[in-house]
C-alpha positions as CSV (number, residue, x, y, z in Angstrom):
1,M,44.0,-11.3,33.0
2,S,42.3,-14.1,35.0
3,K,38.9,-12.8,33.8
4,F,40.0,-13.1,30.2
5,V,41.1,-16.7,30.8
6,K,37.9,-17.7,32.6
7,R,35.8,-16.1,29.8
8,F,37.9,-17.8,27.2
9,M,37.5,-21.2,28.8
10,H,33.7,-20.9,29.0
11,D,33.3,-19.5,25.4
12,Q,31.5,-22.1,23.3
13,S,31.1,-20.1,20.1
14,G,34.2,-21.7,18.4
15,A,32.9,-25.1,19.1
16,T,29.5,-24.2,17.6
17,A,31.2,-22.9,14.4
18,I,33.1,-26.2,14.1
19,E,30.0,-28.2,14.6
20,Y,28.2,-26.3,11.9
21,G,31.2,-26.8,9.6
22,L,31.1,-30.5,10.2
23,I,27.4,-30.7,9.5
24,A,27.9,-28.7,6.2
25,A,30.8,-31.1,5.2
26,L,28.6,-34.1,5.9
27,I,25.8,-32.7,3.8
28,A,28.2,-32.0,1.0
29,V,29.5,-35.6,1.1
30,V,26.0,-37.0,1.0
31,L,25.0,-34.7,-1.9
32,I,28.2,-35.6,-3.9
33,S,27.7,-39.3,-3.4
34,A,24.0,-39.1,-4.4
35,L,24.8,-37.1,-7.5
36,Q,27.5,-39.6,-8.5
37,T,25.0,-42.4,-8.1
38,L,22.3,-40.7,-10.1
39,S,24.5,-39.3,-12.8
40,G,24.5,-42.5,-14.8
41,K,20.8,-42.8,-14.8
42,I,20.2,-39.1,-15.6
43,G,22.8,-39.3,-18.4
44,G,21.1,-42.4,-19.8
45,T,17.7,-40.7,-19.7
46,F,19.0,-37.6,-21.6
47,N,20.8,-39.8,-24.2
48,A,17.6,-41.8,-24.8
49,A,15.6,-38.6,-25.2
50,S,18.1,-37.1,-27.6
51,A,18.2,-40.3,-29.7
52,K,14.4,-40.2,-30.1
53,M,14.5,-36.6,-31.4
54,P,14.6,-36.2,-35.2
């Protein structure tokens, strides 16, 4: 039983998975905020282009 506890205390794989999850969440937040910022400009561009079409 003590080998299991020692091995469990030194296991870093869970921490690595959490770190990757936090990085993925941070990237998602950055992408969402960038898309929200650009959505108005992109929408305006498409509206202008569609208004010029006959």
